[in-house]
C-alpha positions in Angstrom: 1.4 -30.7 -15.3 3.5 -31.4 -12.2 2.7 -32.3 -8.6 4.1 -30.1 -5.9 4.4 -30.0 -2.1 3.9 -26.3 -1.1 6.6 -25.3 1.5 6.2 -21.7 2.4 4.9 -18.3 1.4 7.0 -15.9 -0.8 6.7 -12.2 -1.3 4.4 -11.3 -4.2 1.4 -13.5 -3.4 3.0 -16.8 -4.5 4.2 -19.9 -2.7 7.4 -21.9 -2.8 7.8 -25.5 -3.9 10.6 -27.5 -5.5 10.6 -29.8 -8.5 13.7 -31.8 -9.5 15.9 -29.4 -7.7 14.4 -26.2 -9.1 12.4 -23.6 -7.2 8.8 -23.2 -8.4 6.7 -20.2 -7.4 3.1 -21.4 -7.3 0.0 -19.3 -7.3 -3.3 -20.1 -5.6 -1.8 -22.5 -3.1 -1.2 -22.7 0.7 1.8 -24.0 2.6 1.4 -27.7 3.5 -0.8 -28.5 0.5 -0.1 -30.9 -2.3 -1.3 -29.5 -5.6 -1.2 -30.2 -9.4 0.1 -27.1 -11.1 0.6 -25.9 -14.7 4.0 -24.4 -15.4 3.5 -21.0 -17.0 7.1 -19.8 -17.2 10.1 -22.0 -17.8 12.3 -19.2 -19.2 14.6 -19.0 -16.2 17.3 -21.5 -15.1 16.8 -20.9 -11.4 13.1 -21.0 -11.0 9.8 -21.6 -12.7 6.3 -20.1 -12.2 3.2 -22.2 -12.0 -0.5 -22.0 -11.3 -2.5 -24.4 -9.2 -5.1 -26.3 -11.3 -6.1 -28.9 -8.8 -5.7 -29.3 -5.0 -4.8 -32.8 -4.1 -4.4 -32.4 -0.4 -6.0 -29.3 0.9 -5.0 -27.1 3.9 -7.6 -26.7 6.6 -7.2 -23.0 6.0 -8.5 -23.3 2.4 -12.0 -21.9 1.7 -14.2 -21.2 -1.3 -12.6 -18.2 -3.0 -14.4 -15.0 -2.2 -14.3 -14.1 -5.9 -15.9 -17.0 -7.7 -14.2 -16.3 -11.0 -10.8 -16.5 -9.3 -11.3 -20.1 -8.0 -8.9 -22.9 -9.0 -12.0 -24.4 -10.7 -11.5 -21.8 -13.5 -8.7 -22.0 -16.0 -5.7 -19.9 -14.8 -5.9 -17.5 -17.8 -9.5 -16.7 -16.9 -8.9 -15.9 -13.2 -9.0 -12.2 -12.4 -6.1 -10.7 -10.5 -6.2 -8.6 -7.4 -7.5 -11.2 -4.9 -4.6 -13.7 -4.8 -5.2 -14.7 -1.1 -9.0 -15.0 -1.5 -8.9 -18.8 -1.1 -7.3 -18.5 2.4 -9.2 -17.9 5.6 -8.5 -14.4 7.0 -6.5 -15.3 10.1 -4.1 -17.4 8.0 -3.8 -14.6 5.4 -2.6 -12.2 8.1 -0.2 -14.8 9.5 1.3 -15.3 6.1 1.7 -11.6 5.6 3.4 -11.3 9.0 5.7 -14.2 8.0 6.8 -12.3 4.8 7.4 -9.1 6.8 9.4 -10.9 9.6 11.5 -12.9 7.1 12.3 -9.8 5.0 13.4 -7.8 8.1 15.6 -10.7 9.4 17.2 -11.3 6.0 17.7 -7.7 4.8 17.9 -5.7 7.9 19.2 -8.1 10.6 16.1 -7.4 12.7 14.1 -10.0 14.5 10.5 -8.9 15.0 7.4 -10.6 16.4 5.0 -8.2 14.7 1.4 -9.3 14.2 -0.6 -8.1 11.3 -3.8 -6.4 12.7 -7.2 -6.5 11.0 -8.6 -3.1 10.1 -12.1 -2.2 11.4 -14.1 0.4 9.5 -17.7 1.5 9.3 -18.8 -1.3 6.9 -21.9 -0.9 4.9 -24.4 -3.8 4.6 -22.9 -6.5 2.4 -19.3 -5.9 3.5 -17.6 -8.3 5.8 -14.4 -7.9 7.9 -14.5 -11.7 8.5 -14.5 -12.4 4.8 -12.2 -9.4 3.8 -14.8 -8.0 1.4 -16.5 -4.7 0.7 -13.5 -2.5 1.6 -12.1 -1.2 -1.7 -13.2 2.4 -2.5 -11.4 2.6 -5.9 -11.5 0.1 -8.6 -10.1 0.2 -12.2 -11.8 -1.9 -14.9 -10.0 -2.2 -18.2 -11.7 -1.9 -21.6 -11.0 -4.3 -24.4 -11.0 -3.7 -28.2 -14.7 -4.6 -28.3 -15.6 -2.1 -25.6 -16.2 -4.8 -22.9 -15.0 -4.1 -19.4 -13.3 -6.3 -16.7 -10.2 -6.7 -14.6 -7.0 -8.1 -16.0 -6.3 -11.8 -15.5 -3.7 -12.4 -12.9 -0.2 -11.4 -14.0 -1.4 -10.6 -17.5 -2.9 -7.7 -19.5 -5.7 -9.9 -20.8 -9.2 -8.7 -19.8 -11.5 -11.3 -18.3 -15.3 -11.1 -17.7 -16.6 -11.1 -14.1 -20.1 -11.0 -12.6 -19.2 -9.2 -9.4 -16.5 -7.2 -7.5 -16.5 -8.6 -4.0 -13.6 -6.5 -2.7 -15.3 -3.2 -3.7 -17.4 -1.3 -1.2 -21.1 -2.3 -1.8 -22.0 1.0 -3.5 -19.3 0.4 -6.2 -20.3 -3.2 -6.6 -23.8 -2.1 -7.3 -22.7 0.6 -9.7 -20.1 -1.4 -11.7 -21.0 -1.6 -15.4 -19.8 -5.1 -15.8 -22.2 -5.9 -18.7 -21.8 -2.6 -20.5 -19.6 -1.6 -23.4 -17.4 1.6 -23.6 -15.9 1.8 -27.1 -13.1 4.3 -27.2 -12.3 4.2 -23.5 -9.1 2.6 -22.2 -10.5 2.0 -18.7 -13.4 2.7 -16.3 -12.6 3.9 -12.9 -15.1 3.5 -10.0 -14.6 5.9 -7.1 -16.5 6.0 -3.8 -15.4 9.0 -1.7 -16.3 9.0 2.0 -18.1 12.4 1.4 -20.3 12.5 -1.7 -21.8 10.1 -4.2 -19.9 7.2 -5.9 -19.0 7.8 -9.6 -18.2 6.0 -12.8 -15.5 7.7 -14.7 -14.5 6.9 -18.3 -10.7 7.0 -18.8 -9.2 8.1 -22.1 -5.5 7.6 -22.0 -3.8 7.5 -18.6 -5.9 9.9 -16.6 -9.6 10.0 -15.7 -10.2 13.3 -17.2 -8.9 16.0 -19.4 -9.0 19.8 -18.9 -10.6 20.7 -15.6 -10.0 17.9 -13.1 -12.9 17.3 -10.7 -12.3 17.2 -7.0 -13.7 15.1 -4.2 -13.7 15.2 -0.4 -12.6 12.5 2.0 -13.4 12.6 5.7 -11.1 11.3 8.4 -12.6 11.7 11.8 -13.7 15.4 12.1 -11.3 16.5 9.3 -12.0 16.9 5.6 -9.4 16.6 2.8 -9.9 17.8 -0.7 -8.1 16.1 -3.6 -8.4 15.4 -7.3 -10.9 12.7 -8.1 -8.1 10.9 -9.9 -5.5 11.7 -7.2 -4.0 9.3 -4.7 -5.9 8.2 -1.6 -5.8 5.1 0.4 -8.2 2.5 -1.1 -9.4 0.7 2.1 -12.4 2.5 3.6 -10.7 2.5 7.0 -7.1 3.0 5.9 -6.8 6.8 6.2 -8.0 6.7 9.8 -5.9 3.7 10.7 -2.7 5.3 9.4 -3.5 8.7 11.0 -3.9 7.0 14.4 -0.7 4.8 13.8 1.5 7.8 12.9 0.2 9.8 15.9 0.8 6.9 18.3 4.3 6.0 16.9 5.7 9.5 17.2 7.6 9.6 20.5 6.3 12.7 22.2 9.4 13.1 24.3 11.5 13.3 21.1 9.1 15.6 19.3 9.8 19.4 19.0 6.9 21.3 17.5 9.2 24.2 16.6 11.8 22.0 14.8 11.9 21.5 11.0 9.4 18.7 11.0 8.6 17.1 7.6 6.1 14.8 5.9 7.9 13.3 2.9 5.9 12.0 -0.1 3.1 13.9 1.6 0.3 13.7 -1.0 -2.6 15.9 0.0 -1.5 16.3 3.6 -3.1 13.3 5.4 -0.1 12.5 7.7 1.1 16.0 8.1 -2.4 16.7 9.5 -2.1 13.7 11.8 1.0 15.3 13.3 -0.7 18.7 13.6 -3.8 17.2 15.2 -1.7 15.5 17.9 0.7 18.3 18.7 -1.4 21.4 18.2 -1.4 24.6 16.3 2.2 25.6 17.1 3.5 22.7 15.0 5.8 23.5 12.1 5.7 20.9 9.4 6.5 20.9 5.7 4.8 18.4 3.3 6.9 17.5 0.3 5.2 16.0 -2.7 6.2 15.8 -6.4 2.7 16.1 -7.8 1.9 19.8 -8.0 -1.9 19.3 -7.9 -1.6 17.3 -4.7 0.7 19.9 -3.2 -1.9 22.6 -4.0 -4.5 20.6 -2.1 -2.1 19.9 0.7 -1.6 23.6 1.2 -5.3 24.1 1.6 -5.9 21.0 3.7 -3.1 22.1 6.1 -4.2 25.7 6.5 -5.2 25.2 10.1 -1.5 25.4 11.1 0.3 28.7 10.5 3.6 26.7 10.6 2.5 24.3 7.9 3.6 24.6 4.3 3.4 22.4 1.2 6.3 22.1 -1.3 6.2 20.7 -4.8 9.5 18.8 -5.2 11.0 15.4 -5.7 12.0 14.1 -2.3 15.6 13.3 -3.2 16.3 16.7 -4.7 14.5 18.5 -1.8 16.7 16.6 0.7 19.8 17.6 -1.3 18.8 21.2 -0.7 18.3 20.6 3.0 21.7 18.9 3.4 23.3 21.9 1.7 21.4 24.4 3.9 22.4 22.4 7.0 26.0 22.4 6.1 25.9 26.2 5.6 24.2 27.2 8.9 24.3 25.9 12.5 20.8 27.1 13.3 19.2 25.3 10.4 21.3 22.2 11.2 20.0 22.2 14.8 16.3 22.6 13.7 16.7 19.6 11.4 18.4 17.5 14.1 15.6 18.2 16.5 13.0 17.3 13.9 10.6 14.4 13.3 10.4 13.1 9.7 7.3 11.1 8.5 7.8 9.4 5.2 5.3 7.4 3.1 7.2 6.5 0.0 5.7 4.6 -3.0 5.9 0.8 -3.3 9.6 0.9 -4.3 10.5 2.4 -1.0 12.7 5.4 -0.1 15.9 4.0 -1.5 19.5 4.5 -0.8 19.9 8.1 -1.9 17.0 9.3 0.3 18.1 7.2 3.3 21.7 8.6 3.0 20.4 12.2 2.9 18.1 11.7 5.9 21.0 10.1 7.8 23.1 13.1 7.0 20.5 15.4 8.4 20.2 13.2 11.5 16.6 14.0 12.7 15.8 12.6 16.1 13.2 10.2 14.8 11.6 8.9 11.6 8.1 7.4 11.2 8.1 5.2 8.1 4.8 4.1 6.5 5.5 1.2 4.1 3.3 -0.7 1.6 6.0 -3.2 0.5 7.7 -5.4 3.1 10.8 -6.1 1.1 11.5 -2.5 0.1 10.8 -1.5 3.7 13.2 -4.1 5.1 15.9 -3.0 2.6 15.5 0.6 3.8 15.5 -0.4 7.5 18.8 -2.1 6.8 20.2 1.0 5.2 19.1 3.1 8.1 20.7 0.7 10.6 24.0 1.0 8.8 23.8 4.7 9.3 23.0 4.8 13.0 19.2 4.4 13.2 17.5 1.5 15.0 14.0 0.2 14.5 12.2 1.2 17.7 8.6 0.1 17.2 6.8 -1.6 14.4 3.1 -2.2 13.6 1.4 -3.9 10.6 -2.1 -3.6 9.3 -4.2 -5.6 6.9 -5.2 -2.7 4.6 -5.6 -5.0 1.6 -7.6 -8.1 2.6 -7.6 -11.1 0.2 -4.4 -9.8 -1.4 -0.7 -10.3 -0.5 -0.2 -6.6 0.4 0.4 -5.4 3.9 1.0 -2.0 5.4 3.7 -1.4 8.0 4.3 1.7 10.2 7.6 2.0 12.1 9.5 4.4 14.2 13.3 4.6 13.7 15.3 6.4 16.3 18.8 8.0 15.9 21.3 6.3 18.1 23.4 9.1 19.7 
């Protein structure tokens, strides 16, 4: 056991302290606190990892954890993961997330930003609370142990721990969760609450929810309905899809947008953001959604059928861009359509990466709207774009994952002529 003075927040939901000249990444703390911590990983020369077991001098921003089983009063190995900021009041949570984003941009991209992380409002059901950051999660995975019992993993482990409630889940899933039941033979239990239709409990065998015919669900965003596989990707916060739709629509610079250009939605999923572009700019929009999951692409094609100029392509984004670069090199007309284009990209947590950034910079579209769920990967990519002649023009951030360390950023990058 060691005593530590907590200095600042780090990416990943942990906090920085020093002990005898060594960096220690500490869970379940707040900057400014003094805590007693148990070191869990001494296997690295440069830093250790530790868990708070007692708060000696508490921050005024500390509160009772929204998930009782994740409190520091419980042994670290019995605390469920997935709510690592649940002991911090909501305004300070958002401030810490903004600090991580600002620091990453300054360090990795050379960009100074005063971005503020905005809370996300949604039509909350009784029992949910935007002030507490609870009742927002529409998809939850519970793991199944060898004895058939269900529960979340303990933080940073693959050990299943019992819990009595799921406070981050939307109330209908919290009421439905089979926390005291057993499911021998299953690997996990998925809880799904679509915005259109009834919530469901789905037994997972292997990596997917179902075998054979894959059930579909519908999600509503404003007046629009999207069909997707029940085990397909969709934003988990009840208000996330509407928030990102609005953010993308607002961040596209209308003076730079050409509806007849070769506009694209990369990592397009089932067409949510391509539809956002179409809904803002009308039925003359030409836009191509690119997604590696063939089932998602099939749904995107149907979901985007309002626009004659919309199409959905199944392809890896890097390989698709290779083809675009080759086509642009071979024809002046195609090169012009791509240079006049707007590209929306919503990559996975690892970000777009160097190869995709290089290809996009070669195509030289007028503007990029980047939706990011990882501040460090996003900052790295912004730095790569800046090296290739794009500047960060506008940035917004949203608290789509309350009581966790995750934050969503939406940015416009503009080609510097």
